[in-house]
N, C-alpha and C positions, 0 to 999 in steps of 0.2 A: 029523219031517217026512218026506217022500217026497226019496230023492235025484233031485236033474237031473242031466240027461245029463252025460258027462263032467265028472263028480265031484261031491260035494257041495261048496256054496258056502262058504268059509273068509272067516267075516268077524270085526268086531273085537267083541267086547264090545262088550255094549250095543247093537248093531246090528238086533238082530230087530225088534225094536218101531220101527225107522225107517220111512219111508215107502218110501224106496230100495229094505229089503228084504221090505218089502210088495209092491212093485213086480214085483219080476223073480221072487220064489221062495215065494206061495204058490199051489201047484200046484190048480188048480180049473177047467180048463179048460171046459168043459160050464155053468159062470156065466157065462164070457161068453158065452151065445147064437151060438159054432160050431158051425156041422154041423161034428161030429169026423168021422162017417161019411162026411164027401165030402172034405174036407181035406188036402190032403194034408200039409201042415205048415204053418211060419211064419216069416216073414221080418221081421228088425227092425231098423228104422230110424233114424238118426238123422243128419238132414242129408241130405248127401250122403255119409253112410258105411255099411256093414252093421256091427250090433253081433251077435257073436259067443262063445260060452263061449271063454273064456282056453287049455283044454285040446282044443279043437278044433281037430283041423289043418288046417294051411292046402290040402291036398286033397283037404278036404271044407266047404272053407269055405259055396259056391255050393248047397249042399245045405239046404233046408229044415230047420225045427228042428219034432222032435214038439211037440205043442204040450203035454204033458206038461211040458216042460222051463222052459215059462214062469208064473214067477207075475204076481200082481195084474193079470190081461187086463182087467177093467173097470176099474180106472185106466186100463190101456192102450190101451184102445178099440180093439181088435183088429179090422180088417175086411176081409171076408172076400169075395175078388173071384173070381170064377166063372172055371174056366178057357176058353179058345176052344172047343174041341169040346163046352163045357159038360156034361162028364162030371165032371171033378173040381173041386178049389176050391183057393186057395192065399190063407192069410189072410197079414198084413201089418201089424205095430204100428210107428206115428210117434210117435217121443219128440221130446217139445218141446227143445227147444236147452239150456234148461236143467238137463233131468233129469240128474243123478249117476247114471252108470257101475260100479256095482258094481266091486269089485279084479275078481271073481272074471270078468270080463266086458270085452272087447277091443271096437274100433273098427277096423273097414279102412276107408279110403277103395277107394267104388264100383267105380273103375278101374283100380284096382288088383285087383279082386275079378277081373272082368274080363278081364283079365291073365291071371292064373292060371287061368280058366277055360278059355280058348283056346287059350292058348301060339302066337301065330299061325295059328292054321290056319282054315279059314273061317269067318266069322262067320254064322255059320248062328245059328239062334235058336230053336230044335228045346229040350226036353226041357226040362233045368233051366237050362239057360242064357235058354228064350224065359221060362219064368217066373219070372228074379230081374227081368228088362229087364222084364216084366210090370206086377211089385209094384210094382217104384219106379217106376215110368210114371202107374199109378197113384194110386200114394199123393202124390206129389206135383199132381196135378191137382185130387185130394180136399183139399189143402191150400188148394189156392190156389182154391177154388169154394166156397168156404162160403158165400156170399152170390151171389143172383141179379143178375146183369149188367143187367138192365133195370128192377125197382123196387129194389135194394137189400136185400130182404128173406131172412134165414137160410135156406139150399138144406136138403133135405131128400135124405135116397136114395131113388131111386126105389123102387118095389114090385118091378118086375119086370124091370129091365133095370139097367143097367152106365150110368147115369145121376143127375145132380142134378136134382131136382126143385124150383122155387117155387113154396112150397103156398098164393102169393096171389095171383100171376097165373099162373103154370102152364106159365112159362118152362121148354123140358127144355132141360140142357145136356149133351153127351158129351165125354167125356173129349178133348182135344185133342191132335191130331196135326200136326207142319209137315213139312211133304215140303225135302226139300233135296239139292241134286248134290254129288257129291267125284269129281276126274277128275285122270286121271295121264295129261301130254301128254307126249308121244314126240317126237322132232324124227328127224329123216333119219341120225344116226350115233347112233342109241341111244339119245342122253341125256333124262332125263327131265327137267320143271321142278319144284322143290320151292319152294317161297318159307316167311318166317317171318315169320310174321300178330304183331303187337303184342301179343297175347294168350297169346303160345306165352312157355316159360321161353327166358332167356337161349341161341342158338345153335341149338335147334331149327327143324326146318323139315319142312315138311307140304307138302302139293295141295291146290290151289285148290279154294275149296266156298261156298255159299251156300243161302240158302233163296229156295223157289218164290214167287213173286208172282202171284197172281190173274190168271186171262188168259194163263199161258205154258205152254208146256209144256215138261218136262221138261228138255228139248235147247237149248230158248229159253233156261230159265235158268242151263244151262252155256255157251251161247257170249257172252252179256250177262257174267255172273260174270269167266270171263277177259276179254273188252275191257274190263272196268269196273278190273279190278285187277290186271294186268298187261299190258292195251296188245297181246294178240297174237289172230290168228286160227287158228283150226284147223276140223279133216277127217276125215271118217270114226269117226265119234260112236258108241262102243260101249257098250252096257248089260252092263256086268258080272255086278254082283250089287247088295244091299241088306241094311239093319241097320239094325233098331228103336236108335234110338241117346238115351236119354234125360236128355240134359243139355242144357237139356230138352225132351221133346216133338216131338223128331225122327223120321224116318224117313229115313235114306241112303240115297240111291241113288250106289251106284257107276260110274265110267263112265272108258272111257279113249279118246283122242284122239291126234290127229296134229296136231303143228305144219304150220301152211300159209302164216304171213307173219305179219311185223311186229318192232318191235324191245322188248322188255323195256322196259314204264315203269311202274312199283309206283307204286298211288295215294299213298300213304303217308299213308291213315286207315284200313286196316285191314294193309295187307300195308308190312313197312317194307322185303324185301330179297326175289328170287327170283333165282333163277340156275340154268340148263343144268347135272344133276349126272352126271358117270361113275360107271357103277355100281361101280370100285375106287374111288371117293371120295367119298362118301356121305356129309353131317354127322349130330348127331344127330336120331333120327324119333320120332315118337311113338310111345307104347306098345302093347304088342301087345293084341290083342283087339277093335281099332278097324277098320273097313273104310280108313281111312286107310292103315294099315301094310301091311295086307292087299294091297292093290292096289300099296303101293310093294314088297311082298314078291315079288310075281309080277311085277313089274318087276325085280327082281336076279336071279329065275329064268331071266328069259331070256323069259317066257311074251308080252311083247307086242311082239315084232322085228317 
């Protein structure tokens, strides 16, 4: 048997005939139908985790695996995702939740992967960062677009573009992208407004964020979300950066704004607490790699004074 990347797997006696063994370690990428001349590699996902060999160092976990490192590609149903520029492609495998993971592989939460990839730098999404965001986004969308939204028939992959096509009624579905805003609000004392959402871990504070509604500009979304969630008014709205955020389907548009008036009144639905914080006394913050942490770090460095 050929050796897989980062060492030959050590499986229990008798495992060679198991489904898990065949699924991961029978190397024959060309049988899968993948275009190995165009594909730059493959990512393996299970739910919201990335699956990599145990021996793969943390510094390389964001790199796609060579196709030769995987097995059982027929069973895994790898998906070839064209790159945005149309030159190369990235392949992805979506493991079912119940699929066993052999002992020579490990699962890493994708948010942790993103933190390791960026180390708090600007959340640009070119290169491998963009590839893994795109691969995970498309895998989720395909998982949830198995059936036509008009007639309920099973969808197929469109032959000439990244889309799902209903063979019965002809409905075409493209990958979902949900625009959202996230904003750091700063007052005249240089303090930033940080809020605790009910979905956060205890003690973690982040920024006001929300999805764009039909008929709204991003600026309108920003002022509405701030008014609804904390009861404040803002001025001097400035766009800072954007980031694909596939948890799920989002495109985050990051802004800064100045406090213009009002008293903090949390909505009690999404936001449990919100306060003004000084730079030398900040609470627990969201993980590295997110646009929220990037905006907060920029404030901590004095870039929004």
